[in-house]
C-alpha positions in Angstrom: 8.2 10.9 11.7 7.2 14.4 10.8 5.4 16.8 13.1 2.8 17.6 10.5 3.2 15.3 7.4 3.1 17.5 4.3 0.4 15.4 2.6 -1.8 15.6 5.7 -1.6 19.4 5.7 -2.2 19.5 1.9 -5.2 17.2 2.0 -6.6 19.2 4.9 -6.5 22.4 2.9 -7.9 20.7 -0.2 -10.7 19.0 1.6 -11.7 22.2 3.4 -11.8 24.1 0.1 -13.8 21.3 -1.6 -16.3 21.4 1.3 -16.6 25.2 0.8 -17.3 24.7 -2.9 -19.9 22.0 -2.1 -21.7 24.3 0.4 -21.6 27.2 -2.1 -22.9 24.9 -4.9 -25.8 23.7 -2.7 -26.6 27.4 -1.9 -26.6 28.4 -5.6 -28.6 25.4 -6.7 -31.2 25.7 -4.0 -31.5 29.5 -4.3 -32.4 29.7 -0.6 -30.7 31.9 2.0 -31.0 29.0 4.5 -28.4 27.0 2.5 -25.9 29.9 2.5 -24.2 29.0 5.8 -23.2 25.6 4.4 -20.3 27.2 2.6 -18.9 28.0 6.1 -20.4 25.3 8.3 -19.1 22.3 6.3 -15.4 23.3 6.2 -15.6 24.5 9.8 -16.9 21.2 11.0 -14.3 19.3 9.0 -11.4 21.5 10.4 -12.8 21.0 13.9 -12.5 17.3 13.5 -9.0 17.3 11.8 -7.1 20.2 13.2 -6.8 18.9 16.8 -4.7 16.0 15.7 -2.4 18.2 13.6 -2.0 20.6 16.5 -1.4 17.8 18.9 1.5 16.6 16.8 2.9 20.1 16.5 2.8 20.6 20.3 4.4 17.2 20.8 7.2 17.9 18.4 8.0 21.2 20.1 7.6 20.0 23.7 10.8 19.7 25.8 12.1 16.2 26.4 12.1 15.5 30.1 15.6 15.0 31.6 14.3 12.0 33.4 13.3 10.4 30.1 16.7 11.2 28.6 18.6 9.6 31.5 16.4 6.5 31.3 17.0 6.1 27.6 20.7 6.6 28.0 20.7 3.7 30.5 18.3 1.4 28.6 18.7 2.1 24.9 22.1 1.4 23.3 20.8 2.6 20.0 19.9 6.1 21.5 23.1 6.2 23.4 25.1 5.7 20.2 23.5 8.6 18.4 25.1 12.0 18.0 23.5 15.2 19.2 21.3 15.7 16.1 20.3 12.1 16.0 19.3 12.1 19.6 17.2 15.2 19.1 15.3 13.6 16.2 14.9 10.4 18.2 13.5 12.3 21.1 11.0 14.1 18.8 9.9 10.8 17.3 9.3 9.4 20.8 7.2 12.4 21.7 5.2 12.1 18.5 4.7 8.4 18.9 3.5 8.8 22.5 1.2 11.6 21.6 -0.4 9.7 18.7 -0.4 6.1 20.0 -2.8 4.6 22.5 -0.9 2.5 25.1 -2.9 0.8 27.8 -2.7 -2.1 30.1 -5.2 -4.9 30.2 -8.7 -3.6 31.1 -7.5 -0.1 30.3 -5.0 0.0 33.2 -2.5 2.9 33.2 0.9 1.9 32.0 4.1 3.1 33.7 5.9 5.9 32.0 9.1 3.8 31.8 7.2 1.1 29.9 5.6 3.7 27.6 9.0 5.2 26.9 10.5 1.8 26.0 7.7 1.2 23.5 8.2 4.6 22.0 12.0 4.0 21.8 11.5 0.8 19.8 9.3 2.7 17.3 11.8 5.6 17.1 14.7 3.2 16.5 12.9 1.5 13.6 11.8 4.7 12.1 15.0 6.6 12.4 16.1 5.9 8.8 12.7 6.5 7.4 11.5 10.0 8.6 8.6 10.0 6.2 7.1 6.7 7.6 4.6 6.5 10.4 4.3 3.7 12.9 1.6 1.3 11.6 -0.2 1.0 14.9 -3.7 2.3 14.3 -5.1 0.3 17.2 -2.3 1.1 19.6 -0.5 -1.2 22.1 -1.9 -3.3 24.9 0.5 -4.2 27.7 0.1 -7.4 29.6 1.6 -7.9 33.1 4.4 -10.4 33.6 6.6 -12.2 31.1 4.0 -14.1 29.0 0.4 -14.6 28.2 -1.4 -17.5 26.4 -3.6 -17.7 23.3 -6.7 -17.0 25.4 -4.9 -13.8 26.6 -4.5 -14.9 30.2 -1.4 -13.2 31.8 1.2 -15.5 33.3 0.2 -18.5 31.3 1.4 -19.9 28.0 4.5 -18.8 26.1 3.6 -15.6 24.2 5.7 -12.6 25.0 4.0 -10.6 22.2 1.6 -10.8 19.4 0.8 -8.7 16.3 -2.8 -9.5 15.2 -3.8 -8.2 11.8 -6.8 -6.5 13.4 -6.4 -5.0 16.8 -3.6 -3.6 19.0 -0.1 -4.9 19.3 0.2 -7.1 22.4 3.3 -7.2 24.5 4.2 -8.7 27.9 5.7 -5.9 30.1 8.5 -7.8 31.7 9.6 -9.3 28.4 9.6 -5.9 26.9 11.8 -4.6 29.7 14.1 -7.6 29.4 14.5 -6.9 25.7 16.1 -3.6 26.5 18.3 -5.0 29.3 20.5 -7.3 27.2 22.7 -5.4 24.9 23.7 -7.1 21.7 21.8 -10.3 22.5 19.7 -10.1 19.4 16.3 -10.2 21.2 13.7 -7.5 21.6 10.0 -8.4 21.6 8.8 -4.9 20.8 11.0 -4.7 17.7 9.9 -8.2 16.7 6.2 -7.4 16.9 6.5 -4.0 15.3 8.4 -5.6 12.4 5.3 -7.6 11.6 3.3 -4.4 11.1 6.0 -2.8 9.0 6.1 -6.0 6.9 2.4 -5.9 6.3 2.5 -2.1 5.6 5.3 -2.6 3.0 3.4 -5.4 1.2 0.2 -3.4 1.1 2.0 -0.2 0.1 3.9 -1.8 -2.8 7.4 -1.0 -1.4 10.1 -1.8 -4.0 13.6 -2.9 -2.9 16.8 -3.6 -4.8 19.3 -4.8 -2.2 21.5 -7.4 -3.9 19.3 -7.7 -7.0 19.9 -6.2 -10.4 16.4 -4.7 -10.5 13.9 -3.4 -7.9 11.4 -6.0 -6.7 8.2 -5.9 -4.6 9.0 -6.2 -0.9 7.1 -9.5 -0.5 9.0 -11.1 -3.3 12.4 -9.9 -2.0 11.8 -11.2 1.6 10.4 -14.5 0.3 13.6 -15.0 -1.8 15.8 -14.2 1.2 13.8 -16.7 3.3 14.1 -19.4 0.7 17.9 -19.0 0.3 18.7 -18.6 4.0 20.9 -21.3 5.6 19.1 -22.0 8.9 21.6 -24.7 9.8 24.3 -22.1 10.3 22.1 -19.1 11.0 22.5 -16.8 14.0 18.7 -16.4 14.0 16.7 -18.6 16.4 14.9 -21.7 15.1 11.6 -19.8 15.4 12.7 -17.8 12.3 12.4 -20.8 10.1 8.7 -21.2 10.5 7.7 -18.7 7.8 9.0 -15.6 6.1 7.0 -13.2 8.4 8.7 -14.7 11.5 12.0 -14.8 9.6 11.8 -11.0 8.9 10.7 -10.2 12.5 13.6 -12.2 14.1 16.1 -10.8 11.6 14.8 -7.3 12.5 15.5 -7.9 16.1 19.1 -8.9 15.4 19.5 -6.1 12.8 19.0 -3.5 15.6 20.2 -5.5 18.6 23.3 -7.2 17.1 24.0 -5.7 13.7 27.7 -6.6 13.6 26.9 -10.3 14.2 24.1 -10.3 11.6 26.2 -8.5 9.0 29.1 -10.9 9.4 27.0 -14.0 9.2 24.4 -13.0 6.7 25.6 -10.0 4.5 22.9 -10.3 1.9 20.1 -10.4 4.5 21.7 -7.5 6.3 21.8 -5.4 3.1 18.2 -6.1 2.5 17.2 -5.0 5.9 19.5 -1.9 5.7 17.6 -0.9 2.6 14.2 -1.6 4.1 14.8 0.4 7.2 17.0 3.1 5.5 19.8 2.8 7.9 22.9 0.9 9.0 22.7 0.5 12.8 26.4 -0.4 13.0 27.2 3.3 12.5 24.7 5.6 14.2 26.2 8.6 12.6 24.6 7.5 9.3 21.7 5.7 10.8 19.2 8.3 9.6 20.4 9.0 6.1 18.2 6.5 4.3 15.8 7.5 1.5 12.1 8.1 2.2 9.7 5.9 0.3 
């Protein structure tokens, strides 16, 4: 993530200038002094609406990372722990940006513990580490449910859902399952990474991402993951049976293992691992090179 994405800054300046020109044009066409202030009022109103977000991101990027947060991540995030000094600094900045930008609330708007918020931010920072130009595709934020599960009627403590990624609305995650996902190192399971992967998948399809991986030519992301799903040998796969349901669940489960147990996935499924490494712009087996992927 970037403190102030260059395109955001460019579009802000361009839009402000265009609004100034519109105001000036109205004034010239109308020929009345009453219309003159439009050349200033329109861009001023626009900047008043847009600049707070840009300034909030800038402040978040420059804010110190609390020592308590750092100690917590060192204890709970093997990914963060494996990064070098520069990698940790960028990871921490991404966490701050994510938490400043993303609405995270409990059911009914309840306040969420800072430790839970930090784990949610850590999952996003992990997945974005190789793609510094990408933004987390969570426009509606995250809703945290108490306990380990909730059901399809969104009742906590019932059913079997640990998380959900609806196309419209916030990402849903059960708090204790989220915490458990960061407790088991190299177990291949992390519900927050799983649900976030669904959003990254949709974003890549909509944005026309092209990947090459093991092909002789770049192909649309949807085509590439569909081919990987079709050729995958689920009988001997390290992925859970749930991954065989469809290619979206396949990608989400593979993403969990890619970040949680990369050595195991690479050994068992080298072609799939290569595809995910290109998608996320990193190889989690070596944190020193985890953030050197290309921006797309």
